[in-house]
C-alpha positions in Angstrom: -20.1 -18.7 -26.2 -18.2 -16.3 -23.7 -17.9 -16.7 -19.6 -21.7 -15.0 -18.3 -19.4 -14.1 -15.0 -17.5 -11.5 -17.4 -20.7 -9.3 -17.3 -20.5 -8.9 -13.6 -17.3 -7.6 -13.3 -16.7 -3.9 -12.1 -15.2 -1.9 -14.9 -11.7 -0.9 -14.5 -11.8 2.1 -12.4 -9.8 4.3 -15.1 -11.7 3.2 -18.1 -14.8 5.0 -15.7 -12.4 8.0 -15.6 -11.9 8.1 -19.3 -15.5 7.7 -19.9 -16.2 10.5 -17.6 -14.0 13.1 -19.3 -14.5 11.8 -22.8 -14.7 14.9 -25.2 -13.7 17.2 -22.3 -10.3 19.0 -22.6 -8.2 20.9 -20.0 -7.9 25.0 -20.7 -5.8 26.1 -23.2 -2.3 26.9 -21.6 -2.8 24.8 -18.5 -0.3 22.1 -18.3 -2.1 18.9 -17.6 -1.0 17.1 -14.3 -2.2 13.7 -13.7 -2.9 12.8 -10.2 -5.0 10.2 -10.8 -2.7 6.9 -11.0 -1.1 5.8 -8.3 1.9 5.3 -9.9 5.5 6.0 -7.7 7.6 7.7 -9.3 11.1 7.9 -7.2 13.9 6.7 -8.4 14.5 2.8 -7.1 17.9 2.1 -5.3 21.1 1.9 -7.6 21.4 -1.5 -6.9 18.5 -2.5 -8.7 19.9 -2.0 -12.3 23.4 -3.3 -11.1 21.9 -6.7 -9.8 19.7 -7.2 -13.1 22.7 -6.4 -15.5 24.9 -8.9 -13.3 22.5 -11.7 -13.5 22.0 -11.3 -17.2 23.1 -14.9 -17.8 19.7 -15.8 -16.1 17.4 -14.3 -18.3 18.0 -17.4 -20.5 16.5 -19.7 -17.9 12.9 -20.6 -17.0 12.4 -19.4 -13.9 11.3 -22.0 -10.7 7.6 -21.7 -9.6 8.7 -20.9 -5.8 11.5 -18.6 -6.9 15.1 -19.3 -5.2 16.0 -20.1 -1.4 17.7 -16.9 -1.2 14.7 -14.7 -2.0 12.1 -16.9 0.1 14.7 -16.1 3.2 15.1 -12.4 2.7 11.0 -12.4 2.6 10.7 -14.6 5.8 13.6 -12.6 7.6 11.3 -9.4 6.8 8.3 -10.2 8.2 9.4 -11.8 11.1 11.7 -8.7 12.0 8.7 -6.0 10.5 6.0 -7.6 12.5 7.9 -8.8 15.7 7.1 -12.7 14.8 7.7 -15.7 16.5 11.4 -17.8 15.4 10.2 -19.7 12.5 6.7 -18.8 12.5 7.0 -18.1 8.9 9.6 -20.3 6.9 10.9 -20.0 3.7 10.0 -23.3 2.2 6.6 -23.5 3.8 5.2 -20.1 3.9 6.4 -17.9 1.1 5.9 -17.8 -2.7 7.0 -15.4 -5.1 4.3 -13.6 -7.4 4.6 -11.4 -10.4 3.6 -8.3 -8.7 0.2 -8.6 -6.4 -2.6 -8.0 -8.8 -2.6 -11.6 -10.5 -1.9 -13.4 -7.3 -4.7 -11.5 -5.4 -6.7 -12.6 -8.5 -5.9 -16.2 -8.4 -6.1 -16.8 -4.9 -10.1 -16.4 -5.0 -9.6 -19.6 -7.4 -8.0 -21.5 -4.7 -10.0 -20.3 -1.3 -13.9 -20.6 -3.1 -15.9 -23.9 -3.1 -18.7 -24.4 -5.3 -21.1 -23.9 -2.6 -21.1 -22.2 0.9 -20.5 -24.2 3.6 -23.5 -23.3 5.7 -25.2 -26.9 3.8 -27.8 -24.5 1.8 -26.6 -25.1 -1.4 -26.0 -21.1 -2.1 -23.1 -19.5 -3.8 -20.5 -18.5 -1.2 -19.6 -15.1 -0.3 -16.3 -13.0 -0.6 -16.1 -10.0 1.4 -14.7 -6.9 0.2 -14.4 -3.1 1.2 -16.5 -0.6 -0.7 -14.5 1.5 -2.4 -12.1 -1.3 -2.9 -9.3 -2.2 -5.4 -11.5 -3.6 -8.3 -9.8 -6.8 -8.1 -11.2 -7.9 -5.0 -14.8 -8.3 -6.5 -13.2 -9.3 -10.0 -11.6 -12.3 -8.0 -14.8 -12.9 -6.0 -17.3 -13.3 -9.6 -14.7 -15.2 -11.3 -14.2 -17.6 -8.6 -18.0 -18.2 -8.7 -18.8 -16.4 -5.6 -21.2 -13.4 -4.5 -19.2 -10.0 -3.3 -20.4 -8.3 -0.7 -19.5 -4.4 -0.6 -19.0 -3.5 2.8 -18.9 0.4 3.7 -16.1 2.1 4.6 -17.0 5.5 5.6 -15.7 8.0 7.7 -18.3 6.7 10.5 -16.0 3.9 10.8 -12.7 5.4 10.2 -13.0 4.5 6.5 -12.8 0.5 7.3 -15.4 -2.2 6.6 -17.6 -3.1 9.9 -17.0 -6.6 10.3 -18.8 -6.8 13.9 -21.9 -5.4 12.4 -22.6 -8.3 10.4 -25.0 -10.6 11.1 -23.6 -14.7 11.8 -25.5 -15.9 8.9 -23.4 -13.7 6.4 -20.1 -15.5 8.3 -21.5 -19.2 7.8 -21.7 -18.6 4.0 -18.3 -16.2 3.6 -15.3 -18.5 1.9 -13.1 -15.3 2.0 -12.6 -11.7 3.3 -10.2 -9.1 1.2 -9.0 -6.2 3.0 -6.4 -3.6 2.2 -4.0 -1.9 5.4 -3.4 0.3 5.1 -6.3 0.8 2.7 -6.8 2.4 -0.9 -8.0 5.3 -1.1 -8.6 6.4 2.5 -4.9 5.1 3.7 -6.5 4.0 6.8 -5.0 1.0 8.9 -6.6 -1.6 10.7 -5.7 -1.9 14.2 -4.5 -5.0 15.6 -6.8 -5.9 17.7 -9.5 -5.6 14.9 -7.3 -7.7 12.7 -7.2 -10.4 15.5 -11.2 -10.2 15.5 -11.3 -10.9 12.3 -9.1 -14.0 12.1 -11.2 -15.1 15.2 -14.2 -15.3 13.1 -12.7 -16.7 10.3 -11.5 -19.5 12.6 -15.0 -20.4 13.7 -16.7 -20.0 10.4 -13.5 -21.6 8.8 -13.0 -18.8 5.9 -10.2 -17.3 4.8 -8.8 -13.9 5.5 -6.8 -12.3 2.6 -4.8 -9.1 3.6 -3.6 -7.0 0.6 -0.7 -5.2 2.7 1.2 -3.4 -0.3 1.3 0.1 1.2 2.2 -1.2 4.7 6.0 0.7 4.7 4.5 3.9 3.5 3.9 5.0 7.1 3.7 8.4 9.0 4.0 8.0 12.0 3.1 4.5 13.5 4.1 1.1 11.7 0.8 -0.3 10.7 -0.2 -3.8 12.3 0.0 -6.8 10.0 -2.5 -10.2 9.6 0.1 -12.4 10.3 1.4 -10.4 13.4 -2.5 -10.6 14.6 -2.4 -14.6 13.8 0.7 -14.9 15.8 -1.2 -12.8 18.8 -3.2 -15.8 19.3 -0.3 -17.6 21.4 -1.1 -21.4 21.6 -3.5 -21.1 18.9 -1.3 -19.3 16.5 -1.0 -22.1 14.1 -4.5 -22.7 13.7 -5.1 -18.5 13.0 -2.4 -18.6 10.2 -4.1 -21.5 8.9 -6.9 -19.0 7.5 -4.6 -16.0 6.6 -2.8 -15.1 3.4 -0.9 -11.4 2.9 0.2 -10.2 0.0 3.1 -7.7 -0.7 4.9 -6.2 -3.2 7.9 -3.9 -4.8 5.7 -1.5 -6.2 5.1 0.8 -3.4 7.6 -0.1 -1.2 10.8 0.4 -3.1 8.8 2.2 -6.2 9.8 -0.5 -8.3 6.4 -1.1 -10.3 8.2 -2.2 -13.5 9.7 -5.3 -11.6 6.5 -6.8 -10.9 8.0 -9.0 -8.1 5.9 -9.5 -4.8 5.2 -12.3 -2.4 2.2 -14.6 -1.0 2.9 -15.6 2.5 0.6 -17.6 4.8 -0.4 -20.8 6.2 1.2 -23.8 4.9 -1.5 -25.5 3.8 -2.9 -22.5 1.7 0.6 -22.1 0.1 1.0 -25.2 -1.0 -2.6 -25.2 -2.7 -1.8 -21.7 -4.3 1.2 -23.1 -5.7 -0.1 -25.9 -7.3 -2.8 -23.4 -9.0 0.0 -21.5 -10.4 1.5 -24.0 -12.0 -1.4 -24.1 -14.3 -1.4 -20.3 -14.8 0.9 -17.9 -13.8 3.7 -15.8 -15.2 6.8 -16.9 -12.8 9.2 -14.0 -11.7 12.5 -14.3 -13.7 16.0 -15.0 -11.9 17.4 -11.7 -12.8 14.2 -10.2 -10.9 14.6 -12.4 -8.1 17.8 -11.6 -7.5 16.8 -7.7 -7.6 13.9 -8.8 -5.4 16.1 -10.2 -2.7 18.0 -7.6 -2.4 15.6 -4.9 -1.9 13.8 -7.0 0.6 17.1 -6.7 2.6 17.7 -3.2 2.5 15.6 -0.8 5.0 17.5 2.2 3.9 16.2 3.1 0.8 12.7 2.4 2.2 13.1 4.8 5.1 14.3 7.6 2.6 11.0 6.7 0.8 8.9 7.1 3.5 10.5 10.4 4.4 10.1 11.8 0.9 6.1 10.9 1.0 6.2 12.5 4.4 7.5 15.7 2.9 4.4 15.8 0.4 1.8 15.0 3.1 3.3 17.7 5.2 2.9 20.2 1.9 -0.6 19.2 1.6 -1.5 19.4 5.1 -0.2 23.0 4.8 -2.1 23.8 1.7 -5.2 22.6 2.6 -5.2 23.5 6.1 -8.5 21.1 6.6 -10.2 21.6 3.3 -12.5 19.3 1.8 -12.4 16.8 5.0 -8.7 16.8 4.7 -7.3 14.6 7.1 -3.9 13.0 7.6 -3.8 9.1 6.5 -2.1 6.2 8.4 -0.2 5.5 5.0 -0.3 5.3 1.5 0.1 8.3 -0.5 -3.4 9.2 -1.9 -5.6 12.1 -0.7 -9.5 11.0 -0.2 -11.1 14.2 0.0 -14.7 15.3 0.2 -15.9 17.6 -2.4 -19.6 16.9 -2.2 -19.6 15.3 -6.0 -16.4 13.6 -7.3 -18.1 13.3 -10.4 -18.4 16.9 -10.9 -15.3 18.2 -9.3 -13.3 15.6 -11.5 -14.8 17.1 -14.6 -14.4 20.7 -13.2 -11.0 20.3 -12.8 -10.1 18.9 -15.4 -12.0 21.4 -17.9 -11.2 24.6 -16.0 -7.5 23.5 -14.3 -6.1 20.6 -16.5 -6.0 18.3 -13.4 -6.7 14.8 -13.6 -8.1 12.9 -10.3 -10.1 10.0 -9.6 -13.6 10.3 -8.8 -14.5 8.0 -5.4 -17.5 6.4 -7.0 -15.1 5.1 -9.6 -13.8 2.7 -7.0 -17.5 1.7 -6.0 -19.2 -0.8 -8.0 -21.9 0.6 -10.5 -25.3 1.7 -9.5 -26.5 4.7 -8.2 -23.2 6.2 -8.1 -24.5 9.0 -5.3 -25.2 6.5 -3.1 -21.9 5.5 -2.7 -19.4 5.8 -0.1 -17.2 7.0 -2.5 -19.6 9.3 -4.3 -18.6 12.6 -2.1 -15.0 12.1 -2.9 -12.3 12.5 -4.9 -8.9 10.4 -4.7 -5.3 12.5 -5.5 -1.9 10.2 -5.7 1.0 12.4 -3.9 3.6 10.4 -6.2 4.9 13.6 -8.0 7.5 16.2 -6.8 6.5 18.7 -4.0 6.6 21.9 -6.5 4.0 20.2 -8.8 1.9 18.8 -5.7 1.8 22.4 -4.8 0.8 23.3 -8.2 -1.8 21.0 -8.4 -3.3 21.9 -4.8 -3.4 25.3 -5.7 -5.8 24.8 -9.3 -7.7 22.2 -7.0 -8.8 25.1 -4.4 -9.1 27.7 -7.0 -11.7 25.8 -8.9 -13.5 24.0 -6.3 -13.8 27.0 -3.6 
């Protein structure tokens, strides 16, 4: 007999998109353009391949769970500089672990953080709070850990962020874990430092954990987004207590255009990291040592990150000029997605594919199943600005032709 929780998983967004477009074909003569998948296409720095080749002898070794001291130091140093943290607030040995990309780590962390029953003493299932729309792994982690996911609308009225201040205290009494993404996927909204601090304060008051997915943190266009570790450090004399309620995830997929490395990290409170390390000893793939060596160099190099950021800014400027405020266009704080209000995202996705050969992701595919017309993402489509500018310009021209 299979685990009955499997039936409560949200279907993978791209499976839903495939089902939506099943049997439909692009028009003759239109070369398909795929803007549905957020897969970075910039070339990673040349030293990645050189480092992998130079460390080739280490493919024959089992990689250690904690990676290397050099990798952990590189991450700790990067976090300290990037988020202006106090010295030794994050240490290489106590607060950082490498992970094989962040998807697995985000999923598995719920198995560490969610207890069998909520802390309210009433024997009910714990709650895991997730944004809506969302990266499907957040809710899947909650379900498979035995928790009840609570989907918090992230709409234009709340700057496309969940409104935690609107929740009743009773919700927080049952909450074990909060997943948050900043800048958010799909809307690109960065959580302000004061909002992160307020959420961590609630976590301290009610003893739950805040897990922030910061994988788009370096793809910003104006102001560098604040980080959850930065917010924890802002508690001053209580910073250590705040850190005990926080973990962050980041990876090289978006920052360094290296999704194939499957390399990232988790950082946070020492007790949380130690507990997560114990769990990973049973169920995780460790990052190979050549990958760890390349990752260490990537975390210590900012030149390629700034160059990538400039290229994404160029693409966003192109979209800004092309759309000129149409479809609710706005400049996101970060990320590489456009979140466009087209009235009915599913209908628009079908039309764009059949009339223009343009494949986009309807916002409903990033929301839990149900009455799709009432979802916070129902009116929207997501477009990934990962192609070269000329391809993006062609895609936007097709979009306007079909939907205007």
